[in-house]
C-alpha positions, 0 to 999 in steps of 0.5 A: 988283430987286436983291439984294446979299450982304454978311452972309456968310449964306446965302439959305434954301430958304423966301427963295428960294423966296419972291424968287420969289413977287411979292405980286400972285400972280404969279411969278419969274425968280430967278437970281444970278453968283459971280465966280470972278475974287473968288474968296478964301480966306477966303470963306465959300463957300471949299473948302480942298480948291480949289487956289489957282495 
């Protein structure tokens, strides 16, 4: 299972915890990544204090 981030809204800690729980009561490891090659100043996470080279 994987989820794609498209709408610019960050997951809450409650939503992350829900992802960690399976319907059958088991648990799953939730991992994520951010592609630094795609970091752009127009993205929601951009910090205006970062320097562009």
